[in-house]
ZAMARGU-4260 file (C-alpha; in steps of 0.2 Angstrom, whole numbers, plus 5000, padded with zeros to 4 digits):
<rodrens>
0) 3701/5969/5183 | 3688/5954/5191 | 3696/5954/5207 | 3697/5974/5210 | 3677/5971/5205
5) 3677/5963/5222 | 3685/5972/5234 | 3673/5989/5228 | 3658/5978/5230 | 3662/5966/5245
10) 3668/5984/5249 | 3654/5993/5252 | 3642/5979/5259 | 3652/5978/5273 | 3644/5994/5278
15) 3628/5988/5279 | 3634/5974/5292 | 3643/5987/5302 | 3637/5986/5322 | 3643/5989/5337
20) 3635/5989/5354 | 3645/5997/5368 | 3648/5984/5384 | 3662/5976/5378 | 3678/5969/5388
25) 3680/5978/5404 | 3700/5974/5400 | 3698/5984/5384 | 3698/5999/5396 | 3718/5998/5401
30) 3732/5998/5391 | 3731/6003/5371 | 3714/5989/5373 | 3711/5972/5370 | 3724/5967/5355
35) 3719/5955/5339 | 3724/5935/5342 | 3719/5931/5326 | 3727/5932/5310 | 3712/5927/5295
40) 3699/5916/5295 | 3708/5901/5289 | 3720/5903/5304 | 3705/5906/5317 | 3698/5889/5312
45) 3714/5879/5320 | 3714/5888/5333 | 3726/5904/5330 | 3739/5891/5320 | 3748/5901/5307
50) 3765/5905/5309 | 3770/5890/5298 | 3757/5882/5287 | 3761/5892/5268 | 3745/5889/5259
55) 3744/5896/5240 | 3725/5899/5240 | 3725/5911/5255 | 3737/5927/5262 | 3744/5928/5273
60) 3745/5939/5290 | 3755/5931/5304 | 3773/5925/5294 | 3778/5937/5281 | 3789/5924/5274
65) 3773/5914/5270 | 3770/5928/5252 | 3781/5921/5244 | 3773/5904/5243 | 3756/5913/5234
70) 3753/5907/5215 | 3746/5922/5209 | 3736/5940/5216 | 3724/5938/5227 | 3716/5946/5237
75) 3704/5945/5253 | 3693/5954/5261 | 3689/5949/5280 | 3673/5953/5290 | 3670/5948/5312
80) 3658/5947/5323 | 3658/5943/5341 | 3645/5939/5352 | 3651/5944/5374 | 3641/5937/5390
85) 3648/5946/5401 | 3646/5942/5419 | 3655/5946/5439 | 3647/5944/5455 | 3631/5955/5454
90) 3627/5955/5437 | 3627/5950/5419 | 3626/5960/5401 | 3630/5956/5384 | 3637/5964/5370
95) 3638/5962/5351 | 3653/5969/5338 | 3651/5966/5318 | 3665/5972/5308 | 3675/5973/5290
100) 3690/5963/5300 | 3704/5973/5285 | 3708/5966/5267 | 3727/5959/5261 | 3732/5960/5242
105) 3748/5949/5235 | 3754/5950/5222 | 3768/5937/5214 | 3783/5944/5206 | 3791/5925/5200
110) 3808/5919/5207 | 3797/5917/5220 | 3799/5936/5224 | 3780/5944/5230 | 3773/5959/5237
115) 3757/5963/5249 | 3749/5975/5256 | 3735/5974/5269 | 3724/5985/5282 | 3721/5977/5298
120) 3712/5981/5317 | 3725/5977/5328 | 3718/5981/5346 | 3701/5986/5349 | 3693/5997/5363
125) 3675/5994/5367 | 3667/5996/5383 | 3653/6004/5395 | 3657/6007/5413 | 3642/6013/5426
130) 3644/6017/5447 | 3635/6024/5460 | 3641/6030/5472 | 3642/6046/5482 | 3652/6061/5492
135) 3649/6069/5508 | 3627/6062/5509 | 3626/6066/5490 | 3624/6053/5479 | 3629/6052/5460
140) 3630/6039/5445 | 3647/6040/5436 | 3648/6034/5417 | 3663/6029/5408 | 3664/6025/5389
145) 3677/6020/5381 | 3677/6018/5359 | 3689/6016/5347 | 3708/6005/5346 | 3724/6005/5334
150) 3724/5999/5316 | 3742/5995/5305 | 3743/5997/5288 | 3756/5985/5283 | 3767/5981/5267
155) 3774/5965/5263 | 3791/5959/5257 | 3797/5942/5254 | 3806/5928/5245 | 3814/5913/5243
160) 3833/5913/5239 | 3835/5897/5243 | 3821/5885/5240 | 3821/5877/5254 | 3822/5894/5265
165) 3808/5909/5264 | 3812/5927/5272 | 3801/5942/5274 | 3798/5957/5280 | 3782/5971/5285
170) 3783/5989/5290 | 3769/5993/5299 | 3761/6011/5298 | 3751/6010/5315 | 3738/6023/5318
175) 3720/6025/5326 | 3711/6035/5338 | 3707/6027/5355 | 3694/6038/5368 | 3684/6041/5386
180) 3669/6049/5391 | 3668/6053/5411 | 3650/6057/5414 | 3645/6063/5430 | 3625/6063/5436
185) 3620/6070/5454 | 3605/6065/5459 | 3602/6082/5468 | 3600/6094/5455 | 3607/6110/5464
190) 3625/6099/5460 | 3628/6102/5438 | 3635/6087/5428 | 3649/6081/5420 | 3655/6079/5405
195) 3674/6073/5401 | 3682/6067/5385 | 3700/6060/5386 | 3707/6056/5365 | 3723/6049/5362
200) 3726/6050/5344 | 3740/6038/5338 | 3755/6035/5326 | 3772/6028/5321 | 3776/6015/5312
205) 3787/5996/5316 | 3793/5981/5309 | 3790/5962/5309 | 3801/5949/5301 | 3800/5930/5297
210) 3807/5916/5293 | 3801/5897/5285 | 3813/5883/5282 | 3806/5866/5273 | 3817/5852/5277
215) 3805/5843/5266 | 3789/5844/5257 | 3778/5838/5271 | 3786/5848/5286 | 3790/5868/5291
220) 3797/5877/5300 | 3794/5897/5303 | 3799/5913/5313 | 3793/5927/5318 | 3800/5944/5327
225) 3794/5960/5328 | 3806/5970/5344 | 3795/5984/5350 | 3795/5999/5344 | 3789/6019/5351
230) 3774/6028/5343 | 3769/6047/5344 | 3753/6051/5355 | 3744/6069/5355 | 3729/6067/5372
235) 3716/6081/5369 | 3703/6081/5386 | 3688/6094/5384 | 3680/6097/5399 | 3661/6100/5393
240) 3655/6107/5411 | 3671/6123/5411 | 3671/6124/5392 | 3693/6120/5394 | 3702/6109/5382
245) 3720/6102/5387 | 3734/6094/5378 | 3748/6087/5377 | 3760/6075/5367 | 3772/6061/5373
250) 3775/6044/5367 | 3771/6026/5367 | 3777/6009/5369 | 3769/5994/5355 | 3779/5979/5366
255) 3789/5966/5355 | 3783/5950/5352 | 3790/5931/5345 | 3785/5916/5338 | 3786/5900/5335
260) 3777/5889/5323 | 3779/5870/5315 | 3766/5862/5305 | 3768/5845/5296 | 3756/5833/5282
265) 3754/5819/5294 | 3748/5810/5279 | 3738/5812/5262 | 3728/5827/5265 | 3731/5829/5284
270) 3740/5846/5292 | 3744/5847/5308 | 3749/5863/5317 | 3758/5872/5332 | 3762/5889/5339
275) 3771/5898/5352 | 3769/5917/5355 | 3779/5927/5367 | 3773/5944/5372 | 3781/5956/5381
280) 3766/5967/5387 | 3777/5973/5402 | 3785/5988/5393 | 3770/5993/5387 | 3768/6014/5391
285) 3756/6026/5384 | 3763/6043/5387 | 3777/6038/5392 | 3770/6031/5409 | 3773/6012/5410
290) 3753/6002/5410 | 3748/5998/5427 | 3744/5978/5433 | 3751/5970/5415 | 3761/5954/5414
295) 3771/5948/5397 | 3760/5931/5391 | 3762/5916/5381 | 3750/5910/5370 | 3749/5891/5365
300) 3739/5886/5348 | 3733/5868/5339 | 3725/5865/5324 | 3723/5854/5310 | 3715/5854/5295
305) 3710/5840/5281 | 3708/5845/5263 | 3707/5829/5253 | 3713/5837/5236 | 3714/5853/5228
310) 3709/5846/5211 | 3701/5860/5201 | 3690/5847/5193 | 3686/5835/5207 | 3671/5832/5218
315) 3664/5846/5228 | 3667/5835/5245 | 3682/5834/5241 | 3686/5851/5239 | 3682/5859/5254
320) 3692/5860/5270 | 3688/5855/5286 | 3701/5862/5301 | 3697/5862/5321 | 3709/5869/5333
325) 3712/5873/5352 | 3721/5888/5360 | 3727/5896/5376 | 3736/5911/5380 | 3731/5922/5395
330) 3726/5942/5393 | 3739/5954/5397 | 3730/5963/5409 | 3730/5957/5429 | 3714/5957/5437
335) 3713/5969/5455 | 3720/5954/5464 | 3734/5954/5455 | 3730/5936/5447 | 3732/5929/5430
340) 3716/5930/5418 | 3716/5914/5403 | 3709/5913/5390 | 3706/5896/5380 | 3697/5896/5365
345) 3688/5878/5356 | 3687/5883/5332 | 3680/5874/5318 | 3683/5880/5303 | 3677/5875/5283
350) 3685/5882/5266 | 3676/5883/5250 | 3680/5883/5233 | 3672/5889/5219 | 3672/5899/5203
355) 3683/5883/5198 | 3696/5888/5212 | 3698/5904/5208 | 3691/5910/5225 | 3687/5901/5241
360) 3676/5906/5257 | 3684/5903/5272 | 3670/5902/5290 | 3676/5900/5306 | 3666/5899/5322
365) 3677/5899/5340 | 3669/5898/5356 | 3681/5905/5373 | 3679/5910/5388 | 3691/5921/5396
370) 3693/5921/5416 | 3679/5915/5431 | 3669/5923/5443 | 3678/5911/5457 | 3694/5918/5454
375) 3697/5933/5444 | 3680/5941/5448 | 3673/5942/5431 | 3671/5932/5414 | 3668/5933/5398
380) 3660/5919/5388 | 3661/5923/5371 | 3657/5917/5353 | 3668/5923/5335 | 3664/5921/5318
385) 3675/5923/5305 | 3669/5925/5286 | 3684/5927/5274 | 3683/5929/5253 | 3699/5927/5244
390) 3698/5928/5224 | 3713/5925/5212 | 3721/5929/5194 | 3735/5927/5186 | 3741/5943/5179
395) 3759/5947/5172 | 3757/5931/5164 | 3756/5927/5145 | 3740/5918/5144 | 3746/5910/5128
400) 3760/5905/5131
</rodrens>
């Protein structure tokens, strides 16, 4: 089938755009890395708004209750690029990251019931730090390199028991490896260098429940809830210099999250939305130990989308969706002085339909800033580009009826 051929071609093509340059956010060195705050390219274009915006052409990621509104079998593939300019009180650096950002596959089963599967990154660890110091007048250089992160494979079920209410449930299978390498090099050749690698393999299960209420065709209220869950963690620490390996097992805790969203069609073709999300990051533990210097997080997003018509044979300019949005959310990691590190974003996006509305290309560009040198000792200026392709077909339907 065409939709499956799309998947194979685009998945193979994504291999050639992978790029990862160490030196990403220093905040990813704490806890389980920096979380992915956005759900889809369309959501990014609207500042991250996604909890209460049902659109049949796009596969939902945040709220599983929205899955019941899809009208055909569809596959979405998403690509992600980030440019980060990092500055502290003494130096500046840049980093880049690009990769396939997961996929979503959804099937409507009739009578308001839909199924979906997907896989996406959940956190990312990507940093490199270099220190120069001395011990008893012996100078040395220490490099700390982190990589990896957590991913989630999702299985979702959504239903509409009545026309005004939709409910959904997503099961998450978390997995991923986080690795940190520490290299110590002495200037004096009489001292031998050391190389230690700590690797943490995570796996476990969690779930997210979603609800959407539509008091009218022009207004929606949605909510999501994810309870905290424990996942298994296996640690392996290799000391290259002494040729020794240590192993340990424990549990890590993924914190709970809650969100509520509103969306409305304020006039024909113009939709506006607002999301509030709360994450209980102070519950985060790694190997049964609480993560240090964390805080609970309140995040806010506001966005809008204008789409003049969805008629497949209308003028192409009227079928393009135009989006913009704003968001603000602090990082869950505090700076060394205990101050909050605020993250602000401005986003623009467009959605191009093609193949007579059988597919859509969503593109979003976001500019953001995280922290400030004056208050936090560092700042990060970021650009994010997200591109997704969604194709859809009608399955299990008598085409002659």
